[in-house]
N, C-alpha and C positions, 0 to 999 in steps of 0.2 A: 504494500500500500504506500502511496505517496504521502509523506509526512506533511508537505505543504497543503495538500488537499484536505487532510484531516483538520489542520489548523483553520482552514477556511470554513469547514463545516462547524467547528466549535464557535468561531467568531460570529457566524450568521445566527446560530442558535442563541448565543448570548445577546446579541444586538436586537434580534427580532422577537424573542420569546422570554428568555430568562430575566434579563435586566428589567424590561417593562413590567413583568409580573411581580418582581421583588419591589420595584419602586411604587407599585400600587398597593403594597402591603400584603400581598398574597403569600401564604406560607406553604401552600400546595398548588402545583401547576403542572401542566403536561406539554410535551413537545411531540407532535406527530411528524414522523419522518416524511410522509407524503407531502406535508406542507413545506418542509425545508427544500425539497428538490427543485421546485420552480425558481426559487430565489437563487439557489446555488448555480443552476444552469444559466441564468442571466450573467453570471460571473465566470462562465467558462468551465464549470464542473462537468465531468463526463456523465452523460445520460445513463441511467440504469445502474449506477454504482451504489446500490442500496447497502451492501454490507459495510462499506467504508463509512457511510453516513451513520448507520446504526452503531457501529463500534466507536466512532469518534465522540458521540454524545453520551457514552456510557463508561468511559475510561475513569479509573480511579483518580488520576491526576486532575482531570477536568472537574470531577466532583469536589475534590479537596480544594482546588484553587478558587472555586466559586461558592464554597460553603453549602454544597448540596448533598442530598442522599437520595437514592432511588427508592421510592415506595414500591413500585412494581413496573413491569414491562409487559404490555399487552401485545400479542402477536403470535405468530407460529412458534413452535418449540425452539427453533434455532435463533430466533429473535433477530433475523437478518433479512427483512423484506420491507416493501413500501407500506405495509399495513401496521408496522411497529409504532406503538405510542409509548413513550417513556414518561412515567409519572414521577415527578420530583417533589421533594419537600426541603425546606431550609434546614440545615443541620443544626443541632443544638450545640451550644458552646460547651466546653469542657470545664467551665467554672463551677464552683460549689453550689451556686444557686440554680444551675441548669437553665438559665435564661436563654432565650433565643438570641442568636447573633444579630448584629446590626442589620436591619432590613434593607439598608442601602449598600451592604457589603457582603463579604464572604464569611467563612467560618470564624467563630470566636470574635466577631465584630470587626475583622480587618476589612479594608476596602477591597473591591475587586481588582484594583491596580494600586500599587503602593510604591513609593520611591525607595531606593536602597537604604536611605537614612531611616525612613519609617519602619522598614522591615527589621533593620538592626535594632532599633529601639524596642519594637514589639518583642523580638526574641530575647533581648537581654533583660527586659523587665521581668521575665520569668525567674531570673536568678535572685532578684531582690528578696531578702528575708530568708534565703535558703538556710543560713546558719543560725537563725534567730533562736530556735529552741535549744540548739547545742550550746550556744553562748549563755543563754539563760540558765541552763543546767549547771554551769560552772560559776554562777554568781555574777555574771556580767562579763564585759570585754576583758577587764584586767585579770579576773579569775581564769578565764579561758586562756589568756596568753600565758599565765603562770603554769597552767596545766600543760600547754603545748611546749613551753620551754623546759619544763621539768623532764619530759620524756626525751627531748633533744639532748639535754645535759647528761642523762643517764646512759644514752647510747653512744656518746662521744668518747 
């Protein structure tokens, strides 16, 4: 399969169906493969390439990047035909409250497209407070440092 064509399929699905559904506040929505094909063909997509269309909108990467989960896929057993309809839902965040992600973005509230700086900040924020309980167990930062240095001195 041509990687560029799969990207084209995902882009059309995002622009024509997924983003508009999310922006209107829908938590559950569907994409019919049959509806994607005329739009794709206007942009030079090969006619009758149903398996590539079906696969492109069901990949794990596509789902993760856009904060989606598949509820179900309607169609024949192989799920590779023009009659396939993919039913999506917005993925729940991994936070302790289980709140839905940002309805204008992807999983865990991140936007569908983010700058490298935003991505770095989002990923490093997970590290904040990682040692909080460990430090508290030793009576604070100075107690923790005494504990760490004590082991360092004994091994030296």
